[in-house]
N, C-alpha and C positions, 0 to 999 in steps of 0.2 A: 335441147332442153333436158332430155332424158340422161344424156351423158353427164350433164352438170349435176343432176340429182344423185346419180350413182357415185360421182366423185365425192360429193359432200357426205354421203353415207359412209363411204370408205374412210374419210377423215375422221368421222365420229367413232367409228368401230375400232380403228387401228390402235388407239392408245389403250383401249380396254383389253384388246387381245395381246398387245405388247407387255402390259403390266402383269398378265397372268403367267406364272411360271410353274412348272411342275414342282409339286411338293417334294419329290424325291431329290431334286438338286439342292434343296435347303437343308437336307438332313446331313448331319456331321457324324463321323466315325466315333463310336463310344471310346472313352479313355481305356477301358479294359482290353478292347480289341487292339488298340495301339500298343499297349504294353506287351500284350501277347505276341504281336508281330515282331517287336524289337527283341524279345527274348528268344524267339525262334531264330531270328537272324544271328544273334550272338552265339547261340548253340551251333548253328550251321558253320560259322567261322571257326569256332573251337574244334569242331569235328573235322573240318578241312585241315587245320593246322596239325591235328593228331595224325590224320592220314598222311600228310606230307612228311612228318617225322618218321612214321613207320616205314613209308616207301624209301626214304633216305637211309634209314638203318638197314633195311632189307638189301638195298643196293650195295651198301658198304660191305655187308656180310657176304654177299655173293662175290663181289670183287676180291675180298680178302681170301675167300676159298680158292680163287683162281690165281692167287699170288700177286694181286695188284693192290698196293696200298694207297690210300687217300689221306692226305694231310690237310688239315684245316688251314685256310689262308688267313694270316693275321694282318689286320690293318696296321699300317704304319702310324706311328704317333705324330700328331700334328706339331709342326715347329712353330714356336711363338718367338718371333724375332725381337720382341721387346723384353723378354724374360731376363737376359743378361744385364741390360741397362737398368731394369727395374731392381734386380737384386743388388747391383752396385750402389744404386741410389739409396736403398734401404740400409745398407751397411754404412753408407756415409752419414746418414741421419743418426742411426743408432747401431754401433758395432754389435755384430752378431745377428741383427735382424735379417740381413740378406741370407745368412746361412739357414735361418729358420724358414725363410721364403723358399729356399731350395730343398727344404725338408731334410737338412743335414743337422738335426737337432744336437747331435753329440759334439758339434764344433762350437756351439754357443758358449758353454762354460769355459772352453779352451780360449776363446777370444776374449771373453770377460776377464778371465784370470790373467792373461798375458798383458792386456792393456791396463787392467787394474793394478797389477804389480809395478808396471812402469810409472803410473801416476803416483803410486804410494812412495816409490823410491825418489821420485822428483820432489815431492812435498817434504820428505824427510831431510834431504840434502839442502833444500831451499831454506828450511827452518834453521838448520845448524849454520848455514852461511850467513843468514841475517843476525844470528846471535854473535858469531865471531866478528862480523863486520861492525856491529854496534860497539862491542867491547874494544875493538881495535881503534875506532874513531875516538872513543872516550879516553882511551889510554894515551893517544896522541895529543889530546887536548889537555892533558895533565890531571885527569881525574883518576882516582883509585877506587871507585865504587862499583866497578863492573863485576859481573858474576864470576869471572875467571881470575880475579885478583885474590879473592878469598872464597874458596869453594865452600867452607863451612863457616858462615857468618854468625851462627848461633852459639859457637863454643867460646865466645868472649876472648878469643885469642886473635890479636891483630898481627898478621904476618909482616915481617919487615921487607920480604921480597915476594913479588907476585908469583903465584903458582904457574901461571902461563905468562911467559915473557911476551914482549911486543912482537918479536920474531915468530914465536909459536902461534900467536893470534893471526899474524899475516899468513903463515903457512896453512893454518887451519881454514882460513877464509878462502884462499886459492884452491885448496883441495876440494872443499864442499861445493865451491862454485863449478869446478871442473866436473865433479860427479853429477851435479844437478843438470848441467848442460848435456852431458852424455845421456842421462836418463830421459831427458826431453827428446833428444834425437831418436833414441830407441823406441820411445812411445809413438812418435810420429811415424816411424817405419813400420811398427806393428799395426797402427791404424790404417796405413796405406795398403799393407799386406792383407788386411781383413777385407778391404774393398776389392782388391784383385782376386782374392780367393773366391768371393761370392760371384764375381763376373765370370771367371773361368769355369767354375763349377756349374754355373747355369748353361754355359756353352756346352760342356761335356755331357750334361744330362740329355741334350737333344742331339748328341752325335749319333750318326747312323752306324750301328754295330750289328746289324742283323746278318743272317746267314746268307743272304742274297748278294753280299759284296764279294766280288771276285776280280782278279787281275789276270788277263790273258795276254801273253807275249808270243807272237808268231811271226814267221818271215813274211815280208811284204814285197810283191813284184807287180809292176804295172808298166804297160807300154803307152808311150805318148801317142795320141791319135794322129798327129801330123808327121812327125819325124820317125815314129816307130822305134824310139830309143827306150830301152828298158830302164826303169827306175826301181831300185830294190833297196831293201833295208829291213828294219824291224818295226812291226806294228804293235802298239800296246792299247788294249781295249779294257776299259773299266766298266763293269756291270754293277748296277745297284738298283 
């Protein structure tokens, strides 16, 4: 009976004791103290970096006095395998854009000038070809009102003979057609060269040309483990 009473008393008192917590555990750190702690940690890190630099400079100075030189190791440039394809694509979309992507800005006006000249020559010869062909067709049809029959129609003088004969119109038509086709081929070649230049230039920009590249050629001699027959020759070793 007494044990049951004691057990009931414990059940009644335990929640009250459990709910009481020390007031110190509910206290939070003031914001001023947190900021001060962070500032002290930042100052400690800066001081550690300064000490490390001083120690490094002191070590270099001591080694330099002893005749030992230390060179900083340069990290190799990361290779982007998609850069050549991207540069070629840009030049295919807009000539000169691939050169700008490769940061060869001085090539952009050259590309535009070359391709623009080819297009201008093509349009010039195509216009003259159309004019001579139209006049040639009308002259064959029996008309005399083409622009090459009377070069000065406003002088009120009707020529008895055309200034450009039928043969001259045919020769002019063939000549400008030939020049037009040649200009088109040259322009296409310049356009393709613009794409190739952007692709190759992007490859060469990532080509490894640092001072660690070396080629070592030395004699080579090895005995086979079973027959003990010597194998000799030249060994070439490339270091990079």
